[in-house]
C-alpha positions in Angstrom: 140.9 -97.5 -27.2 142.3 -95.7 -30.4 141.2 -92.4 -29.1 142.9 -92.9 -25.8 146.1 -93.9 -27.7 146.0 -90.7 -29.7 145.7 -88.4 -26.7 148.4 -90.1 -24.6 151.9 -88.8 -25.0 154.5 -90.8 -27.0 156.7 -93.2 -25.0 160.3 -92.0 -24.5 161.5 -94.5 -27.0 159.1 -93.2 -29.8 159.9 -89.6 -28.9 163.5 -90.6 -29.6 162.6 -92.3 -32.8 160.5 -89.3 -34.0 163.3 -86.8 -33.3 165.5 -88.9 -35.7 162.8 -89.1 -38.3 162.2 -85.4 -38.1 165.6 -84.9 -40.0 164.1 -86.6 -43.1 160.4 -86.0 -43.4 158.2 -83.0 -43.9 155.9 -81.6 -41.3 152.6 -83.3 -42.6 154.3 -86.6 -43.0 155.9 -86.4 -39.6 152.3 -86.1 -38.1 151.2 -89.1 -40.0 154.3 -91.1 -38.5 153.5 -89.7 -35.1 149.8 -91.0 -35.3 150.8 -94.4 -36.5 153.4 -94.7 -33.7 150.6 -93.9 -31.1 148.3 -96.3 -32.5 151.0 -99.1 -32.6 150.5 -99.6 -36.3 154.3 -99.1 -37.1 157.4 -99.6 -35.4 160.9 -98.2 -36.0 164.3 -99.9 -36.6 167.6 -98.7 -38.1 169.5 -99.6 -41.1 172.5 -98.1 -43.0 174.2 -98.2 -46.3 176.8 -100.6 -45.1 179.6 -98.8 -46.8 183.1 -98.8 -45.5 185.2 -95.6 -44.4 187.0 -95.9 -47.8 183.7 -94.4 -49.3 182.3 -92.3 -46.5 181.3 -92.4 -42.8 178.3 -94.8 -42.7 175.2 -93.5 -41.2 172.3 -95.2 -39.2 168.8 -94.0 -40.4 165.4 -94.9 -39.3 163.2 -97.4 -41.4 159.6 -98.5 -40.6 158.1 -102.0 -40.0 154.4 -102.7 -39.9 152.6 -104.2 -36.8 149.2 -104.6 -38.7 148.1 -106.5 -41.8 146.9 -103.3 -43.5 147.8 -102.7 -47.1 147.5 -99.0 -46.9 149.7 -98.9 -43.8 152.2 -101.2 -45.4 152.4 -99.0 -48.5 152.8 -95.8 -46.5 155.6 -97.4 -44.3 157.4 -98.6 -47.3 157.1 -95.3 -49.0 158.4 -93.3 -46.0 161.4 -95.7 -45.5 162.4 -95.4 -49.3 162.1 -91.7 -49.0 164.3 -91.5 -45.9 166.9 -93.9 -47.5 166.9 -91.8 -50.6 167.7 -88.7 -48.7 170.5 -90.3 -46.9 172.0 -91.6 -50.2 171.7 -88.1 -51.7 173.5 -86.6 -48.7 176.3 -89.4 -48.8 176.5 -88.6 -52.6 177.3 -84.9 -51.9 179.8 -85.7 -49.4 181.5 -88.3 -51.7 181.4 -85.9 -54.6 184.4 -84.1 -53.0 186.6 -87.2 -53.2 184.9 -89.0 -55.9 187.6 -88.6 -58.6 190.6 -89.9 -56.2 188.5 -92.7 -54.6 187.1 -94.3 -57.7 190.3 -94.2 -59.6 191.9 -96.1 -56.6 189.5 -99.0 -57.3 190.4 -99.2 -60.9 192.7 -102.1 -61.2 194.2 -101.2 -57.8 197.1 -104.0 -58.1 198.3 -102.4 -61.3 200.8 -99.5 -60.5 201.1 -96.9 -63.1 199.0 -96.3 -66.2 197.4 -93.4 -64.2 195.8 -91.3 -67.0 194.4 -94.5 -68.5 192.7 -95.4 -65.1 191.6 -91.7 -65.0 190.1 -91.7 -68.5 188.4 -95.0 -67.6 187.0 -93.5 -64.6 185.5 -90.6 -66.6 184.0 -93.1 -69.1 181.6 -94.1 -66.2 180.3 -90.6 -66.1 179.9 -89.9 -69.8 176.2 -89.9 -70.9 177.1 -89.3 -74.5 179.0 -92.1 -76.3 182.8 -92.1 -75.7 185.1 -94.8 -77.0 188.5 -95.6 -75.5 191.1 -98.1 -76.8 194.0 -99.5 -74.6 196.5 -100.5 -77.3 199.6 -102.1 -76.3 201.9 -104.7 -74.9 200.4 -107.8 -73.2 200.7 -108.3 -69.4 200.4 -104.6 -68.7 197.1 -104.7 -66.9 194.9 -103.6 -69.6 192.4 -106.3 -68.9 192.1 -105.5 -65.3 191.0 -102.0 -66.0 188.2 -103.4 -68.2 187.0 -105.6 -65.6 187.0 -102.9 -63.0 184.9 -100.5 -65.2 182.6 -103.3 -66.0 181.9 -103.9 -62.3 181.3 -100.3 -61.4 179.1 -99.3 -64.5 175.4 -99.5 -63.7 174.9 -101.0 -67.2 177.7 -103.0 -68.8 178.7 -106.1 -70.8 182.0 -107.9 -71.0 183.5 -110.0 -73.8 186.5 -111.5 -75.4 187.3 -110.5 -78.9 188.5 -114.0 -79.6 185.2 -115.5 -78.6 182.6 -112.9 -80.1 181.1 -113.3 -83.4 178.9 -110.9 -85.3 175.7 -112.8 -83.8 177.5 -112.7 -80.2 177.7 -108.7 -80.7 174.1 -108.3 -82.0 171.7 -111.2 -81.3 170.8 -114.9 -81.7 167.3 -116.1 -82.2 166.0 -119.5 -81.3 162.5 -120.1 -82.3 160.6 -117.2 -80.8 163.3 -116.4 -78.2 165.5 -113.4 -78.8 169.0 -113.5 -76.9 170.6 -110.2 -77.1 174.2 -109.9 -77.8 177.0 -107.8 -76.1 176.0 -104.6 -77.7 172.3 -104.4 -77.1 172.8 -105.9 -73.6 175.0 -102.9 -72.8 172.5 -100.3 -74.3 173.0 -96.8 -72.5 176.0 -98.3 -70.8 179.5 -99.6 -71.4 180.5 -102.6 -73.5 183.9 -103.8 -72.6 185.7 -105.9 -75.3 189.1 -107.7 -74.3 191.7 -108.3 -77.0 189.6 -106.6 -79.7 192.4 -107.6 -82.3 191.3 -111.2 -82.0 187.9 -110.4 -83.4 187.5 -111.5 -86.8 187.5 -108.6 -89.4 184.1 -109.8 -90.9 182.4 -109.7 -87.4 183.4 -106.1 -86.8 180.7 -104.5 -88.8 178.2 -104.6 -86.0 180.7 -103.0 -83.7 181.2 -100.2 -86.1 177.6 -99.5 -86.5 177.0 -99.3 -82.7 180.0 -97.0 -82.3 178.7 -94.6 -85.0 174.9 -94.9 -85.2 173.9 -96.5 -81.7 172.1 -99.5 -83.0 172.6 -103.0 -84.5 170.5 -105.2 -86.8 169.9 -108.9 -86.9 169.2 -110.2 -90.4 168.7 -113.8 -91.0 166.0 -115.7 -93.1 162.9 -113.9 -92.4 163.9 -112.3 -89.1 164.9 -108.4 -89.5 165.4 -107.1 -85.9 166.9 -103.7 -84.9 168.3 -103.3 -81.5 169.4 -100.0 -79.7 173.0 -100.1 -78.8 173.9 -96.8 -77.5 177.0 -97.8 -75.9 180.4 -96.6 -75.1 183.3 -99.0 -75.9 186.1 -99.8 -73.7 188.5 -102.1 -75.5 192.0 -103.4 -75.2 194.2 -104.7 -78.2 197.6 -106.2 -78.6 199.7 -105.2 -81.6 200.4 -107.3 -84.7 203.0 -109.8 -83.4 201.8 -109.4 -79.9 204.2 -106.7 -78.5 205.3 -103.5 -80.1 208.8 -103.4 -81.4 210.9 -100.4 -82.7 211.3 -96.9 -81.8 209.8 -94.9 -84.6 206.2 -93.7 -85.1 206.1 -95.1 -88.6 207.1 -98.6 -87.3 204.6 -98.5 -84.5 201.8 -97.6 -87.0 202.7 -100.6 -89.1 201.9 -102.8 -86.0 198.4 -101.5 -85.4 196.1 -104.4 -85.8 193.0 -102.6 -87.2 192.3 -100.6 -90.3 191.6 -96.9 -90.0 187.8 -97.5 -90.2 187.9 -99.0 -86.7 190.7 -97.0 -85.2 189.3 -93.8 -86.0 186.0 -94.5 -84.3 187.9 -94.1 -80.9 187.9 -90.9 -79.4 190.9 -91.7 -77.2 193.6 -94.4 -77.8 196.4 -95.1 -75.2 199.6 -96.5 -76.5 200.8 -98.8 -73.7 204.5 -100.2 -73.4 205.8 -102.7 -71.1 207.8 -100.9 -68.5 211.7 -100.8 -68.9 214.0 -102.1 -66.1 214.2 -98.7 -64.2 210.6 -98.0 -64.4 209.8 -101.7 -63.3 211.8 -101.2 -60.2 210.0 -97.9 -59.5 206.7 -99.9 -59.9 207.9 -102.7 -57.7 208.9 -100.2 -54.7 205.5 -98.6 -54.9 203.7 -102.0 -54.7 205.7 -102.9 -51.7 205.2 -99.5 -49.9 201.6 -99.1 -50.6 198.5 -100.7 -49.1 196.3 -101.8 -52.1 192.9 -100.7 -52.0 190.5 -103.7 -52.3 186.9 -102.8 -53.0 184.1 -104.3 -50.9 180.7 -105.4 -52.4 178.6 -102.6 -50.7 181.2 -100.0 -51.8 180.8 -101.1 -55.3 177.2 -100.9 -55.1 177.3 -97.4 -53.8 179.6 -96.3 -56.5 177.4 -98.0 -59.1 174.3 -96.0 -57.6 176.5 -92.8 -57.4 177.4 -93.1 -61.2 173.8 -93.6 -62.0 172.6 -90.7 -59.9 175.2 -88.4 -61.6 173.7 -89.3 -65.0 170.7 -87.2 -64.2 172.8 -84.1 -64.3 172.9 -82.1 -67.4 176.3 -80.5 -67.7 176.8 -77.2 -69.6 180.0 -76.3 -71.5 180.8 -72.5 -71.1 181.3 -70.8 -74.5 184.3 -69.0 -72.8 186.1 -72.3 -72.4 185.7 -73.4 -76.0 188.5 -71.1 -77.1 190.9 -73.0 -74.9 189.7 -76.2 -76.4 190.1 -74.9 -80.0 193.7 -73.8 -79.1 194.5 -77.0 -77.6 193.4 -78.9 -80.6 195.5 -76.7 -82.9 198.5 -77.4 -80.9 197.9 -81.2 -81.2 197.3 -80.8 -85.0 200.7 -79.3 -85.1 202.2 -82.4 -83.4 200.2 -84.8 -85.4 203.2 -86.4 -86.9 204.4 -87.5 -83.4 201.0 -89.6 -82.6 200.2 -93.1 -83.9 196.5 -91.7 -84.5 195.2 -88.8 -86.4 193.7 -85.7 -84.8 190.2 -85.9 -86.2 186.9 -84.0 -85.2 186.3 -87.2 -83.1 189.1 -86.1 -80.8 187.4 -82.6 -80.4 184.1 -84.4 -79.6 186.0 -86.7 -77.0 187.6 -83.6 -75.3 184.3 -82.1 -74.8 182.5 -85.2 -73.6 185.3 -86.1 -71.2 185.2 -82.6 -69.8 181.5 -82.9 -69.0 181.9 -86.4 -67.5 184.7 -84.7 -65.4 182.0 -82.1 -64.0 179.5 -85.0 -63.6 181.9 -87.0 -61.6 181.9 -84.2 -58.9 178.0 -83.8 -59.5 178.5 -80.3 -61.0 176.3 -79.1 -63.8 179.1 -77.1 -65.5 182.6 -77.5 -66.8 185.2 -75.7 -64.8 188.9 -75.0 -65.5 190.1 -78.0 -63.5 188.1 -80.2 -65.8 189.7 -78.9 -68.9 193.2 -79.2 -67.4 192.5 -82.8 -66.3 191.3 -83.7 -69.8 194.1 -82.0 -71.6 196.5 -83.9 -69.6 194.9 -87.2 -70.2 194.8 -86.5 -74.0 198.5 -85.5 -74.0 199.5 -88.6 -72.2 197.6 -90.8 -74.7 198.8 -89.0 -77.8 202.5 -88.3 -77.2 204.1 -91.8 -77.6 206.6 -92.9 -75.1 209.1 -94.7 -77.3 
């Protein structure tokens, strides 16, 4: 009976299925599928990524289901189905790469109008494979927390906590008997740790945070327990000034209202100084809210972006030596204007520029930094450093 099935032609339906499968599988694998179809050991159905048009045009693709209780056939069918879905995803990633920067930024706190460079920097943070730390420092009720939550939702690995509710143990670990419960920092290892209202974290509890930001690990030492945890994290944090809202109009006045000592502040590669909008700017924002349709993210779109970010992390981005002179010249210009900033221009700023430029390339699935990446990052840093009084 098996011999007869093999010499008979495929049914019209299965021929159609095979033509669709041909787009994804190699010749030898296609032969195996054809044989299993003829023997009736597998069937074909169709699935999709279930993404919305906000991301890309969704595409139906074939998947295999088994008609026999045969472990080998089940494994082969599962393997081919996974291979086809992976190829579909990679093609959609290539398609999405052309618009990724614009689209993802639209999903970062979409109901908050303005703060464009802060949103753009937070978008790039998702694509940084080396540690990059961002602080959103400014007045309350400006949307800082919403940016944190959006990034936490889109990052493949993330943790979110409130500065007021996180102790040193909450950052590192707690141990009950033989059970080890990781804190925020090791939970976010090789990902992003989002901390809201960092200014409310007690000074004595910040030691573990400083260690993670600088060295990429934290330790738990209590009694006879001495444990080291990897915490190779990027930090995205918010903070309100001393007195809750910035007052005054001079740089020196603003500096006196920063709620951190230099040891913590200088560990951030990028600090945004955020003010509550004045009346004229508020009316402009109101008009934009009324006139624009807000971008609400659907679950499958969020999952697609999370997978896209994870896929991008496989790309090793090169920084062309020819572009390094531009970076040096830009930093020299910043250093000349340092008295206009609330933070110092340190070597950490230079490192941040390079890492953000690489992240910008990775955002579009490129393996080298181009001029557009540098221009984007220069604009972000200028917006963050030059204080709007």
